[in-house]
NUKOLPA-231861 format. One record per atom (N, C-alpha, C): x, y, z. Coordinates in pm, whole numbers, plus 50000, padded with zeros to 5 digits. Example, Ala and Ser with C-alpha at 12.3 -4.5 7.8 and 13.67 -1.06 7.14 Angstrom:
BEGIN
513194943150780 512304955050780 513204967050780 512854977550708 513674989450714 512905000350787 
END
This chain:
BEGIN
262654338024768 261584346924749 260314345324652 259214347824657 258544352424506 258624366224461 258854367424323 258934382224275 257994390624307 256834385424319 255534393924355 254714384924462 254244398724599 253364391324673 252384379624605 252054372124654 251444357124634 249854358724719 248694354824642 247454355324738 247254348024822 246774350124959 246594342625084 245554336125034 245354323425031 244074315025021 243274312725148 242034313625127 240804314925227 241024305625259 240924306425376 240694288725538 242124285825559 243314290725498 244484290425531 244554299825719 246134300625693 246504311225807 247794322625737 247124334525786 248604342825719 249514347325812 250624343825828 251344350325976 252544359725907 252514368426029 253634378525991 254544373626053 255964380426008 257254380526100 258324389926059 259414389226155 260154400226109 260914393525975 261124409625914 261894406625769 263594397225785 263484388725719 264844380325682 264454368825800 263344370325876 263544358925947 261634346625873 261814346925745 260504340025681 261364322725681 262424320325662 263114307925637 262674301425788 262814310825887 262404296926011 261104297826027 260744309326037 259134309126044 258374295225934 258654296525842 258994284125714 258744268225798 260494271525854 260644256625898 259814251926006 259274262826067 258784259626211 257364252526192 256624258226059 255034256725998 255494241725972 256704235925893 256684225125803 257174217225914 258074219126055 257824206926141 256414204626172 255574211026184 254224210626278 253024206326165 253434199826011 252704197525984 251864204525879 252044218825916 251134229325817 250964231925689 252104224325620 252154228125495 252484244225410 253174251025518 253634264225480 254054265425290 253674283225290 254024284625155 254514303325155 255614304025123 256204319825157 255094324525030 254714337825075 253834346724952 254714357124980 255794359525030 256654372925013 257514377425104 257794391125136 258884397025253 258014396825379 258114388725485 257774388925603 256434382225634 255884373225490 254044366725499 254414354925471 254084342625557 254154332725557 252934323125526 252204319825430 251164311325485 251114297625488 249514289925596 249934277325648 248624270525689 248644261525689 247334254725747 247334257125917 245924258625970 246334260926103 247224249726174 247614256726286 248764246826388 247864246826499 248164233926552 247954229426684 249114228126794 248714233726884 249794234726995 250164253827034 251424251227061 251724264127055 252014270526931 251804287726924 252304293626808 253654296426775 253894294726629 255404298426573 256184301126660 257014304926704 257944314426778 258244327326711 258544326026601 258954332926496 257784342426413 256234342926483 255704348626400 255234356726487 254564366726434 254644379226510 253264379326533 252664375726416 250944374526442 250494366126351 249124362926340 248734352226258 247194352726238 246474350926123 245004356926105 244414347226017 243264342326016 243034328125929 242224341925855 242094334425689 242144340525590 241024341525543 240114356125556 238434351625503 238934354925317 239864358325264 239364366425086 240624371825057 241464370424974 242184380724947 242044386524796 242214401024801 241674407024742 242974420824624 242564416224471 243554422824420 242884437824324 242104439624369 241474450724322 242224460524324 242364476024247 243154485524255 242404498024304 241124498224254 240484509124314 239944509924472 240124519324569 240554516924737 239174517424705 237964523424663 236544520224714 236134509624689 236654500524618 236334491624561 236984480424675 238364481024711 238734475624800 237854473824948 237744487424965 236574491525075 235874481525103 234774482024987 233754474224981 233644459624993 234364456824959 235054441824931 235264437625100 236214444325098 236764440125247 235264440525353 234604452125322 233554452325452 232684442125429 232184439725328 231564419525250 232094413025310 233374409525345 234044395825398 234224399425529 234004412225570 233844410825770 232294410225802 231634411425712 230064413525760 229824397225722 230414391325648 230394376625588 230954366725700 231414370525767 232324362625937 231384360225986 231404339925997 230744335026092 230314341226220 228954336126276 229064345726447 228574354026419 228064361126541 227594378326612 228964384826717 229654381026727 231104386926779 231084396526735 231424410726784 231694422226768 233284422926713 233914432526629 235124431626565 235624446926618 237334441926610 238114456426606 238454455226501 239204464426429 239404464026267 241114469326299 241684461626225 243474467426212 243784464926108 244534475126019 245334474025897 246374478425939 247624466825875 248594466825902 249334463625747 250744469125733 251744463425634 252744452625660 253124447225543 254354437825651 255524449625685 256674448425761 257394454125805 258394453325675 258464457225600 259414458425508 259394472225445 260904472425345 260924488325320 260024488925239 259394480525130 258124484525046 256464478925105 256464472225225 255614473725272 255384486025425 256484488725439 256254505225518 255884513025438 255744511625298 255804525025237 254284524025205 253584515825193 252104515225186 251244514425313 251744522025430 251234524625535 250084539525533 250364547925469 248764556325396 247724549325375 248264538125246 247424533925208 246204524225322 247124517625384 246514509025478 245394518525601 246434529825655 245664539825748 244064541325662 243954544825554 243294552525463 241794542025473 242304522825446 241694515325404 240654510925515 241724513825685 241194509925784 239824516525829 239924527025816 238974541925868 237644539525702 238184533325586 236984531325507 236254515925530 236754506625568 236064499725609 235354496625729 235994505825828 235444507825974 233804517825970 234644525025879 232774531225856 231934522025735 231854513925697 231494504825623 230664496725762 230844493725895 230474483625891 229434488226043 228674484226076 227524486526196 228494492926302 227804503426338 228994505626449 228664501726589 227414496126627 227304490126757 227614475526777 228794463626702 229684457926630 231364462726634 231574474526593 232884478726610 233314483626784 234634476126810 235414480226913 236564485426880 236814497026924 238454501626907 239094502026928 239604494227102 240304494027189 240944475327123 241854470827074 242314459427083 242004450327243 242424457127295 242784451827497 241204444927477 239984456127523 238684453027521 238274446727370 238884443627295 238034435427214 238474421227279 239814420827325 239924404027397 238644408327518 238684417727578 238034416427710 236194410827705 236294412127554 234874411627519 234164397327383 235634394427410 235494381127319 234934386027155 235664396827160 235874399627041 236454393526895 236384395526755 237384392026642 237984402326630 239764401326598 240644409226518 240584411226392 240034421126354 239984415426204 240914419826120 241864414826047 243244425626000 242544425825811 243204437025780 243454442225678 245104443525636 245744435725516 247364430325528 247614437025392 247994451925413 247964457325277 249154456125218 249184443025144 250574439225108 250894447524974 252434446424914 252854448924797 252874442624702 252424451124527 251924445524436 250834440324439 250034451424504 248464453224499 247364438324563 248254436224675 247454427224724 246984429524884 245514426324881 244934431625049 244644418625151 244854412925220 244274402425278 243334404725372 241944398725392 241164402325508 241354388125576 241604392725714 241674375325768 240784381425920 241144371726024 240254372426146 240824365926264 241044366826324 240924359126441 240514361426580 240174355326692 239334354426766 240774364526882 240174375126928 241564382727011 241484377727155 240814371227186 241584358927291 242284346427264 242674343727163 243334333327097 244654338827000 244784355026996 245804364326903 247234359527002 248184355426885 249244359026924 249654367526955 249384381226910 249434395126955 248414403026962 247674413727012 246794422226992 247364435726902 248444434626851 249174448226777 248704443526654 248974455126546 248064450026427 249334446526365 249424433326316 250754428026259 251294424026310 251064423026464 252074421826544 253334432426561 253244444126551 254264453226576 253954459526670 253984457826825 253754464326902 254884473326960 254854480726917 256114495826934 256024499027091 256984501127143 257024501627293 257964518527279 257374525027361 258034541427370 259264540527471 260314542727401 261394544827473 261654557527547 261754554027689 261764563227799 263284569927778 262804586527795 264284595127775 265264588527874 265504580527995 266044581328102 266064564428049 265864550827965 266364543227914 267964540327904 268404532627973 269794528527895 270154523427781 269064518127718 268694512127620 267654505127537 268054499527384 266294490227354 266254482727483 266934476827553 266824462727659 264964466027708 264984479827781 263694484127842 262694482727773 263044485127622 261254478827515 261394470427520 262144461127530 262254447327509 261174442627617 261484447127762 260914444227841 259204445927858 259244459727824 257974460527829 257064452627754 257414451327611 256774446127503 256634429127553 257154426227695 257084412527711 256204414727790 255914420227883 255354423328000 254114429027950 253364437527854 252534438327772 251794428427709 252424420227711 251614405327663 251124392727779 251854397127894 251334388627994 249764391328050 248684383628104 248034384628206 248404395328330 249144394228395 249714405728499 250874406228511 251474413828582 253114420928561 253064420928692 254924424428720 254904428828880 254914438828871 254444441928993 254094456429085 254744456329252 253864467029282 254664469829420 254404460029491 255554460729575 256284450729621 256274436329588 256404436129488 257154422429433 258294424529453 259024409329492 260734407329478 260994403829338 261534408229244 261904407129128 263564402929126 264334394129085 265444389329046 266114393128916 267124398428894 267164405728763 268874398328746 268824390928661 270374380728626 271054386628512 272234393328529 272644402228429 272464411928375 272104420428553 271314431628510 271894445028462 273254446728448 274234460928442 273614457928275 273804472128213 273734486828314 272614487428409 271384484128340 269964486028464 268834487828373 269014482028251 267514491428146 266784479228218 266374468328271 265424462328294 264714466928449 266284465228490 266014468728630 265384485828697 265764490828599 265084505728605 263754504428608 262794499128447 261724496528446 260614491728539 261454479528616 260344469228745 260534482128823 261844487728843 261724495228979 260534508428973 260714510828840 259704523328817 258084517828834 258314505728845 256484500628865 256164496828999 257254501929099 257034495429249 257414484029276 258284474529244 259154464829237 260214468929343 260484456529405 261954457129462 263044446529369 263894451229337 265014441229222 266614441329289 266324424929263 267914422229318 268544415929209 269434430729144 270244429829018 271564421729042 272004414028939 273024402029007 273744409028863 275044414028840 275864415328756 277174419228816 278754416928772 279614418928798 280084432428798 279174437728674 279654450028619 278674461128713 279384474028689 278224483128778 276984484328714 276314489328797 274694498728740 274744514228721 274094518228662 273714527828647 273454536628761 274264550328786 274274559128906 272984562428990 271854559028903 270854565228946 270134548828995 270654538629015 270124531429037 270964522529178 272144531629169 273134521129293 272734529529489 271904540629449 271154545629545 269834546429561 269354531829495 267554532129527 267344525329632 266504523429710 266564517929832 265314502029811 265124506629653 264464493429629 265094482929565 266784487229516 267824480629431 268734472329540 268804457129524 270094456529575 271064450229477 271994453929482 272564453729378 274124440029424 274024429829375 274604419329425 276074413429283 277044416529238 278264417629203 279054406129198 278304394929185 278864382529139 277884378728970 278694367828949 278414363228831 276524353528831 276044357428742 274914350428794 274644335828767 275484328828732 275604314928745 275864309328871 276344318228964 277044308829111 275974321429175 275394331129154 274114336029282 273254322929311 272764324729425 271494315729477 270854325329565 269644326929538 268854334429651 268804331929791 268594340429872 268454338330033 267004330230050 265824335929997 264614329729957 263694336929831 262824326729781 262534327029661 261784342129643 262044341929481 261434359129452 260184355529352 259144362729352 258394364829292 258404362629134 259084371929087 259764371428913 261274368028914 261744358428813 263094364428775 262884363528612 264224373328620 263934385528468 265424380828423 266014376228294 267144373028298 267324378428070 268204384028076 268554391927957 270244394627940 270844381827918 272144381227915 272934377527786 273884381227706 274244378727627 275154371227639 274734357027661 275534346027671 274904334327604 275554321527566 275204309327514 274134305427546 272944302627479 271814303527457 271834289827575 272294279127533 271664266327644 272474267327757 273674274127801 273834279127917 272864283128009 272144293127941 271444306427970 269664298828020 269634286927924 268304279527946 268264269128042 270114268128088 270354257728243 270214260028314 270924276928335 270534286128437 268904286128512 268594292228400 266754293528391 265934278328443 266604268928413 265934255728456 266214249728606 267724254628634 267774254228772 267084262928865 266714275828873 265714281528977 264094277728942 263814268228781 262554260328789 262444253628893 263544245328870 263534229928922 263564234229093 264474245629130 264554250429278 263744256729356 262514257329266 261344269629341 262094285129359 262964284629274 263234299229343 262814310129313 261994307929210 261164319629121 259594315229117 258724322929106 257384321129065 256804321828929 257784334628843 257344337828725 258594339028662 258774336428544 259874338828457 260044346228312 260844355728287 260914364128163 262184365728153 262094360128028 264094358027970 263484358127872 265034364427807 265754365727657 266784356027649 266394348327500 267464337227470 267954338627333 269264344927348 269484346827213 270104339927103 270234339026989 270054330726895 271434326626823 271714317326779 272824316926635 272424317126563 273504321326455 273634322726342 272554312126243 272894300926250 272064286926214 271384283526319 270544274026275 270314259826346 269264265526443 268564276026428 267994288526528 266894273726564 265874270926485 264554262626584 265294248726613 266224242726552 266694228326646 267394237826812 267874246626800 268084248926897 266964255627025 266094262126964 265124264027021 264264256227073 264314239527001 263804226627116 264464225727171 265814227027179 266294222827286 266154232427444 265814246227365 265634253927521 264274247427585 263464247227501 261804240327535 262224229027646 262964219827584 263114206527644 263624213027785 264794219827789 265304222427893 264964229428009 264104237027979 262954249328020 261984235028092 261024235628040 259954223128078 260394213328155 261594197628048 261224190928114 262764190428250 263424194728228 264564201628335 264124211628436 263514221328396 263494231128489 262144229428542 261274225028501 259424219428527 258574234828514 259434246028456 258634253928400 256984259528327 256164259028330 254774257028328 254324265728207 253204267828133 252914272728035 253674284627958 254824276227955 256114286827833 255014289927703 256164301727698 255844310527557 257404311927516 256974313127355 258594315927287 258334322227184 258484334727178 257904344327061 259284354227090 259714358326946 260394367226883 259414380926874 259454389926963 258614400726927 259284412626867 258514420226903 258924434126768 260034437226805 260744437826894 261844444226985 262974436126979 262524420026944 263684413426917 264514411826835 265884411226821 266654408926664 266594392726652 267764388926686 268524377126672 268104372326835 266654369926878 266664361426971 265034366327006 264484356427118 263214351327141 263464355127277 262104358727350 261344362227423 260384349227546 261174345527614 260204331027659 259474338227817 258394334027858 257994339827946 257134322128023 256964322328093 256774309828209 255794311828342 255514302028443 255364301328566 255494289928613 255514287628757 256054276228853 254264277728931 253564269028960 252684267929028 253264267029156 252274270729252 252684271829349 252744257929451 
END
């Protein structure tokens, strides 16, 4: 790790990640031939990446300029000039963030003030406040990364191509008061990134459902859920007419008819889970997939290559995404679909 945060180079890409996973992100980018460089905690720089974005990247932006001034007004002036100089006439959605580390989080007030100051210096008619609206409007997400050691990076990415619409990829979901665990927030974040999500009348299968965090959130959206797990569900779900509890192993279960959605968040060996999900894809038992894959302590990237191969080549799943979301820890979230 560099002793001080390094300046990102214009034209390259700045990637953010979960602290402690810099080496895994670096390795992914290196395998992609993108010549990565570690800038500091939770920050990696590289050339552009063709194909799917790195699994361990929370967000990525093409660097416009790195600022090292110390005066807040001078930084805001320079950042605004960099935004105005971006090519094209697309509107902007300006987001400031800090690396998700103790040193970075201490700079949150500075980042908030910079976002306001830069926005005030830009023409109001080209500003969009909401990132979702920015995606719909074909706008640019402009990032102001306020890093330790007086480094501020201005970057941008087309909202429709962004890895995440959240500033720095930090999509915080609120924990409902009745949610049994962090699992519910992982699901909400995964669904937040999809073009559409399960709704009223959809049939969902939740493999390894107990105690019921994901089932609970799906039912709250109006879906019908087949919860598969030998263990018991929380009491409020056992009497719910939209929940069918099948008390058997997820590996032994076979549905009576295809489901709309397959969900899985089992603390099990990752390749065995991938093979189970591949079976569902191969047999056409579900149209959409959202699952968590637990990661080993070592060799995370080699394992993810095998997981991708299993799901796509053996399972026939399409549109596969693999990402370590904000609420993920030693795991990644995969999404995919099957064409009818």
